[in-house]
N, C-alpha and C positions, 0 to 999 in steps of 0.2 A: 611224858605220857600224852598221847593225842587227846584233843578236846572233843572227840566224838563219843556218842553214847550208843553203842551197838546193842544188838539184840541179846548178846551174851551178858550184857550188863544189867539186864532187867530180870525181875522175878516173874515167872509166868505160871509155874506149877501150883495147883491148888494146895497140895500137901506142904509145899514150902511156905506158902502164905499162912496156912493154918498153924504150922510149927512156929513161925515168926511171931504171930500174935499170941500164941499159947505160952511159949517159953522165953520170948525175948524181953530185954530190958527196955524201959521207957524213959523219955525225957522230953520236956517241951520248952520251947522258947517261942513266945508269941510271934507269929501266927501259926506255927507249925509244931506238931507233936511227932517225935521220931521214935520208932521202935527198932531195935537192932538185935541181931543174934549172930554169934560167931559159930561157924560150922567148919568141919574139916575142909582143907583146901581142895577145890575142884576145878582148878584151871583159871579162875578169875579172882582178883583181889576183893572186889565188892560188887554186889548186885543191889538194885533198888526197885521200889515201886512207889507210886503216888496215888493217894486217894483224896477226893474232895467230896464231902457228903452232899447228897441231893437235898437233904433236909435243910441245910443252911444256904444253899445256892440253887434255886429252882431252875434258873436258865442255864442251858448247856454251854452257852457262850462264855459265861462267867466261870463255870467249872473248868472248861478247856483252857481258858486264859491262865487260871491259877496253876493248873497242872503244867502248862508250858513254862511258866515262870519258875516253878520249883525244879523241873528237870534241867532247865538252863543254868540255874544257880548251882545245882549239884554238879553238872557237867564241867563248869568252870572252876569249881573249888574242890573237886574230889582228890586232887593231888595233896591236899592238906591232911587227908585221912591217913592215920597210922594204924596198920593192921599187922598182927604177927605174921611171919612168913608162912607158917603152916596152917593158916586159917583163911576162910573167906567170910566176909561180913555182909549179911543181908540187912537192908534198910527198908523201912516203910515210913514214908512221910505222909502225914494226914493234916489237912488244913483245919484248924480249930477256930478260925475267925468267923465272924458273922457278916462282915463286909469284905469286899475284894481288897486284899492288901496290895500295897505298892510293890514294885520290883525291889526297891531298896530295902524294905522291911523283910521281904522274902529272902533276899540274898544274905542279909545280915544274920537272919535266923539259921539258914543252912550252914553258913560258915561257923557259927557258934556251935551248932550241933555236931558238925563233923570234927571240930577240934576237941570238944568236950567228951565225945564218946571214946576217944583214945585214952582218956584218963581213967575211965571206969573199967 
């Protein structure tokens, strides 16, 4: 699997985001909370989105840094994700930390979340 994160790998539609947060399952590993939802296969194995609340990180520089770290960790470790062949898994990663987490913390949390969501 290539290590790129293309536009088709992102959740962009408002109705998909609402459905994910309304019906999806949740799990958190500090500093990230993940929500995921399996939908019928639509050409992509997994899609994702990232959210960093302005309430916790006032400066856009910090929010963008955290989002970039989460996307990069996901991009490098999404091959560890196990999804049934007839399903597409939508992910939402939300930063729940109060301070900017290091890349090592972010990467460890993403790896744990990706491997543990396959079990549920």
